[in-house]
C-alpha positions as CSV (number, residue, x, y, z in Angstrom):
1,M,-67.6,20.2,-6.3
2,K,-65.4,17.2,-5.8
3,A,-61.8,17.5,-6.7
4,A,-58.7,15.2,-6.4
5,V,-56.5,17.2,-4.0
6,C,-52.7,16.6,-3.6
7,K,-51.4,18.5,-0.6
8,A,-48.0,16.8,-0.3
9,Y,-45.6,14.9,-2.6
10,G,-45.8,11.2,-2.2
11,G,-47.4,8.0,-3.4
12,P,-50.8,7.5,-4.9
13,D,-52.4,7.6,-1.5
14,V,-51.6,11.3,-1.0
15,V,-54.4,12.1,-3.5
16,Q,-57.7,12.6,-1.8
17,L,-61.2,13.4,-3.0
18,L,-62.4,16.6,-1.2
19,D,-65.1,19.2,-1.5
20,V,-63.8,22.5,-2.8
21,P,-65.5,25.6,-3.9
22,D,-67.0,25.6,-7.4
23,P,-65.1,27.8,-9.8
24,V,-67.0,30.7,-11.5
25,A,-66.4,31.8,-15.1
26,K,-65.1,35.3,-15.6
27,P,-66.4,37.4,-18.5
28,D,-63.8,35.8,-20.9
29,E,-64.0,32.3,-19.5
30,V,-65.8,29.0,-20.1
31,L,-67.0,26.7,-17.2
32,I,-66.7,23.0,-18.2
33,R,-68.4,20.1,-16.4
34,V,-65.7,17.5,-16.7
35,V,-66.7,14.1,-18.1
36,A,-63.3,12.5,-18.4
37,T,-59.7,13.3,-17.6
38,T,-56.4,11.4,-17.5
39,V,-53.7,10.7,-15.1
40,S,-50.6,11.2,-17.2
41,S,-47.0,10.4,-16.6
42,G,-46.6,14.2,-16.0
43,D,-49.2,14.1,-13.2
44,A,-47.6,11.1,-11.6
45,R,-44.1,12.8,-11.7
46,V,-45.5,16.0,-10.1
47,R,-47.4,14.0,-7.4
48,G,-44.4,11.9,-6.6
49,A,-41.8,14.7,-7.0
50,R,-40.0,12.4,-9.5
51,F,-38.5,15.1,-11.7
52,P,-36.0,14.5,-14.6
53,S,-32.4,14.5,-13.5
54,G,-31.1,17.9,-12.5
55,F,-34.5,19.5,-12.3
56,S,-35.5,18.6,-8.7
57,L,-34.7,22.0,-7.1
58,L,-36.0,24.0,-10.0
59,A,-39.2,22.0,-10.2
60,R,-39.8,22.4,-6.4
61,L,-39.2,26.2,-6.6
62,F,-41.7,26.4,-9.5
63,L,-44.3,23.8,-8.4
64,G,-44.0,23.9,-4.6
65,L,-41.4,23.0,-2.0
66,T,-43.2,20.3,0.0
67,G,-46.2,19.7,-2.2
68,P,-47.8,21.0,-5.4
69,R,-48.7,24.7,-5.1
70,N,-51.6,23.9,-7.4
71,Q,-53.1,21.1,-5.4
72,I,-55.5,19.9,-8.1
73,L,-53.5,18.1,-10.8
74,G,-54.5,17.0,-14.3
75,T,-53.7,18.6,-17.6
76,E,-56.3,17.3,-20.0
77,L,-60.1,16.8,-20.0
78,S,-63.2,16.4,-22.0
79,G,-66.6,17.6,-20.9
80,V,-69.7,19.7,-21.5
81,V,-69.8,23.5,-21.3
82,E,-71.8,24.4,-18.2
83,A,-71.8,28.2,-18.5
84,V,-69.9,30.9,-20.3
85,G,-68.8,34.4,-19.4
86,A,-70.5,37.5,-20.7
87,N,-67.9,38.2,-23.4
88,V,-67.6,34.6,-24.7
89,T,-68.7,34.1,-28.3
90,R,-67.0,30.9,-29.4
91,Y,-68.8,28.5,-27.1
92,R,-72.2,28.0,-25.6
93,P,-73.7,25.8,-22.9
94,G,-74.1,22.2,-24.0
95,D,-71.0,22.2,-26.3
96,Q,-68.9,19.1,-26.0
97,V,-65.3,20.2,-25.7
98,F,-61.8,18.9,-24.9
99,A,-59.1,21.0,-23.4
100,F,-55.4,21.0,-22.4
101,S,-54.6,23.1,-19.4
102,G,-51.0,22.0,-19.4
103,A,-48.9,23.6,-16.7
104,G,-52.0,25.3,-15.3
105,M,-53.3,21.8,-14.3
106,G,-56.7,21.7,-12.4
107,C,-58.4,19.1,-14.6
108,H,-58.9,16.5,-11.8
109,A,-62.1,18.1,-10.7
110,E,-65.8,18.0,-11.5
111,L,-65.7,21.6,-12.9
112,K,-62.9,23.4,-14.7
113,V,-62.7,27.0,-15.9
114,M,-60.8,27.7,-19.2
115,P,-60.1,31.0,-21.0
116,E,-62.2,31.2,-24.2
117,D,-58.9,31.5,-26.1
118,G,-57.3,28.7,-24.1
119,V,-56.1,25.4,-25.5
120,M,-59.6,24.1,-26.1
121,A,-61.8,23.0,-29.0
122,L,-65.0,21.2,-29.8
123,M,-64.6,17.5,-29.6
124,P,-63.8,15.6,-32.8
125,A,-66.8,13.9,-34.5
126,G,-67.2,10.2,-33.7
127,V,-64.8,10.3,-30.7
128,T,-66.0,9.3,-27.1
129,F,-65.4,11.5,-24.1
130,E,-62.8,9.1,-22.8
131,E,-60.9,9.2,-26.1
132,A,-61.2,13.0,-26.3
133,A,-59.7,13.4,-22.9
134,A,-56.6,11.4,-24.0
135,I,-55.9,13.4,-27.2
136,S,-53.8,16.3,-25.9
137,F,-50.9,15.3,-23.6
138,G,-49.3,12.7,-25.9
139,G,-50.5,14.2,-29.1
140,T,-49.2,17.8,-28.7
141,T,-45.8,16.5,-27.5
142,A,-45.4,14.1,-30.4
143,L,-46.6,16.8,-32.9
144,H,-44.2,19.4,-31.6
145,F,-41.1,17.2,-31.7
146,L,-41.8,15.5,-35.0
147,R,-43.2,18.4,-37.0
148,D,-41.6,21.5,-35.4
149,I,-38.3,20.4,-34.0
150,G,-37.5,17.3,-36.1
151,K,-38.9,18.8,-39.4
152,L,-39.9,15.2,-40.3
153,Q,-40.1,14.7,-44.1
154,R,-42.0,12.0,-46.0
155,G,-39.9,8.9,-46.6
156,E,-37.6,9.5,-43.6
157,R,-36.9,6.8,-41.1
158,V,-38.1,7.4,-37.5
159,L,-37.5,5.4,-34.3
160,V,-39.7,5.9,-31.3
161,N,-38.2,4.8,-28.0
162,G,-41.1,4.1,-25.7
163,A,-43.6,3.5,-28.5
164,S,-46.4,2.2,-26.3
165,G,-46.8,5.1,-24.0
166,A,-49.0,8.2,-24.4
167,V,-46.4,10.2,-26.2
168,G,-44.8,7.2,-28.0
169,S,-48.1,5.8,-29.3
170,A,-49.1,9.3,-30.6
171,A,-45.6,9.6,-32.2
172,V,-45.9,6.3,-34.0
173,Q,-49.3,7.3,-35.5
174,L,-48.2,10.9,-36.4
175,A,-44.9,9.8,-38.0
176,R,-46.8,7.2,-40.1
177,H,-49.3,9.9,-41.1
178,F,-46.4,12.2,-42.2
179,G,-45.2,9.4,-44.5
180,A,-42.2,8.1,-42.4
181,H,-41.0,4.5,-42.0
182,V,-41.5,3.9,-38.3
183,T,-39.7,1.6,-35.9
184,G,-41.1,1.3,-32.4
185,V,-39.1,0.3,-29.3
186,C,-41.2,-1.4,-26.6
187,S,-41.6,-4.5,-24.5
188,S,-42.5,-7.8,-26.2
189,A,-45.9,-7.6,-24.5
190,N,-46.8,-4.5,-26.5
191,T,-45.4,-5.5,-29.9
192,D,-48.8,-6.3,-31.5
193,L,-50.2,-3.0,-30.3
194,V,-47.4,-0.9,-31.7
195,R,-47.6,-2.7,-35.0
196,A,-51.4,-2.2,-35.1
197,I,-51.1,1.6,-34.6
198,G,-48.7,1.9,-37.5
199,A,-45.1,0.8,-36.8
200,D,-43.4,-0.9,-39.7
201,A,-40.9,-2.6,-37.4
202,V,-40.8,-3.2,-33.7
203,I,-37.7,-3.8,-31.4
204,D,-38.1,-5.5,-28.1
205,Y,-35.8,-3.4,-25.8
206,K,-35.2,-6.4,-23.6
207,A,-33.9,-8.6,-26.5
208,A,-31.9,-6.0,-28.5
209,D,-30.3,-2.6,-28.3
210,F,-31.5,-0.6,-31.2
211,A,-28.4,1.6,-31.2
212,R,-26.2,-1.5,-31.7
213,S,-28.4,-3.0,-34.5
214,G,-26.5,-1.5,-37.4
215,T,-29.6,0.3,-38.6
216,R,-29.7,4.1,-38.9
217,W,-32.6,6.5,-38.6
218,D,-33.2,10.1,-39.5
219,I,-35.0,10.8,-36.3
220,I,-34.8,9.1,-32.9
221,L,-37.5,10.3,-30.6
222,D,-37.0,9.3,-26.9
223,A,-40.2,9.3,-25.0
224,V,-38.8,7.5,-22.0
225,G,-35.7,9.4,-21.0
226,N,-33.2,6.5,-20.9
227,V,-31.0,7.1,-23.9
228,S,-28.2,9.6,-24.6
229,F,-26.5,11.2,-27.5
230,V,-23.4,9.2,-27.0
231,H,-25.5,6.0,-27.1
232,C,-27.5,7.0,-30.2
233,R,-25.1,9.0,-32.4
234,N,-24.0,6.0,-34.5
235,A,-27.6,5.0,-35.1
236,L,-28.4,8.4,-36.7
237,N,-28.1,9.1,-40.4
238,K,-26.2,12.2,-41.7
239,N,-28.3,15.2,-40.6
240,G,-30.1,13.0,-38.1
241,R,-32.0,14.4,-35.2
242,L,-32.2,13.1,-31.6
243,L,-35.3,14.4,-30.0
244,L,-35.5,14.2,-26.2
245,A,-39.1,14.4,-25.1
246,V,-38.0,13.4,-21.6
247,G,-34.5,14.8,-20.9
248,G,-32.5,15.6,-17.8
249,L,-30.9,19.0,-17.2
250,G,-27.5,17.8,-18.2
251,D,-28.8,16.4,-21.5
252,L,-30.5,19.7,-22.4
253,L,-27.4,21.8,-21.4
254,K,-25.1,19.6,-23.6
255,A,-27.5,19.5,-26.6
256,P,-26.3,22.7,-28.3
257,F,-22.7,21.8,-28.1
258,Q,-23.4,18.2,-29.3
259,S,-25.4,19.6,-32.2
260,M,-22.6,22.1,-33.1
261,T,-19.8,19.6,-33.1
262,S,-21.4,16.5,-34.6
263,G,-23.4,17.8,-37.6
264,L,-26.4,16.2,-36.0
265,K,-29.3,17.8,-34.1
266,V,-30.0,17.2,-30.4
267,A,-33.0,19.0,-29.0
268,G,-35.4,18.7,-26.0
269,G,-37.4,20.7,-23.6
270,P,-41.1,21.1,-22.9
271,A,-43.7,21.2,-25.7
272,P,-45.7,24.4,-26.1
273,E,-49.4,24.5,-25.4
274,R,-51.2,25.9,-28.5
275,V,-54.8,25.9,-29.7
276,A,-53.6,25.3,-33.3
277,D,-52.0,22.0,-32.2
278,I,-55.2,20.5,-30.7
279,V,-57.2,21.7,-33.6
280,E,-54.8,19.8,-35.9
281,L,-55.1,16.7,-33.7
282,K,-58.8,17.0,-33.8
283,S,-58.7,16.9,-37.6
284,L,-56.4,13.9,-37.5
285,C,-58.8,12.1,-35.2
286,E,-61.7,12.7,-37.5
287,I,-59.9,11.2,-40.5
288,G,-58.6,8.2,-38.5
289,A,-54.9,9.2,-38.6
290,Y,-54.7,9.5,-34.8
291,N,-56.6,7.5,-32.3
292,P,-55.5,7.9,-28.6
293,V,-54.6,4.6,-27.0
294,I,-56.4,3.9,-23.7
295,D,-54.8,1.6,-21.2
296,S,-57.5,1.6,-18.6
297,R,-60.4,3.5,-17.1
298,F,-61.1,4.3,-13.5
299,A,-64.0,6.0,-11.8
300,F,-63.2,9.4,-10.2
301,D,-63.4,7.9,-6.7
302,R,-60.6,5.5,-7.7
303,I,-58.2,8.2,-9.0
304,S,-55.5,7.1,-6.5
305,D,-55.7,3.7,-8.3
306,A,-55.2,5.4,-11.6
307,H,-52.0,7.1,-10.2
308,A,-50.8,3.6,-9.1
309,R,-51.4,2.3,-12.5
310,V,-49.2,5.0,-14.0
311,D,-46.6,4.4,-11.3
312,S,-46.4,0.7,-12.3
313,E,-44.7,1.7,-15.6
314,R,-46.7,-0.9,-17.4
315,K,-49.4,1.2,-18.9
316,V,-49.9,1.6,-22.6
317,G,-51.2,4.9,-23.9
318,S,-53.3,6.9,-21.4
319,V,-55.0,6.1,-18.1
320,V,-58.4,7.7,-18.2
321,V,-60.6,8.8,-15.2
322,T,-64.3,9.2,-15.8
323,M,-66.5,11.5,-13.7
324,R,-69.8,10.4,-15.1
325,D,-71.4,8.6,-18.0
326,V,-72.4,10.8,-20.8
327,R,-73.0,9.3,-24.3
């Protein structure tokens, strides 16, 4: 099969399409022929070794010192089940599925093996392969922070910093679905988009500092990594929560002390990878409460261009890579 292989850290040009051995499903595994995948901000960070502040050494020890230990990146996909192992009962060849491999990566390839009980589900009804491929990365992160960490309640006020990205656009839609009043922070070029997906108010970060606006929120979700507790504390209501979807090591180490001494909650860290979460996102897609935003689409042989698009920091939602046309 063809796979996008990243043997060393660097710019988009380090990603090369190479022939690699086809994976084979074990008795409890499912073999998926990938139709679409994404190049996420996480993929671009790994490829470029651009890790959050303080995590560089730890990340290299975990991921690889001079290049990714797992040379095939990609955390989410949609596709068609090609074959199943002898013990598999949940899926059968021909099923249309979407999956989130998360830290296991490996989705930037024509074939991908997933455990039967892995983070995978049948595709939502009425959703294209391209849309299905873009459900998981932003959706699971937003769901975890708003529902599980932030304990978002109906009627609360939520601000999403970075509202036009994959995580941010998912957070705007999910917060709106949960009954919150939503403020999105983005560039002026993306104001209409952020309003269209559910924001009640939008702040252009180049024109105004939300933390100095005099408005307070119950939850501030930072999907960019450019705010701090000190900057945000006066913009939080009593019992407010600052949720750091992208936080440096220093921010995460200080969070428990800041929470204890302020009466507010500061929390961050990676989101878990759970089947239940993508099943919930599937349901939300089917009722129209969550629609992944797609920035652009690239053919598989242009995956380095997809990486470059993510590096530009101008994308909205997800950058999708298509392997083949299946309707």
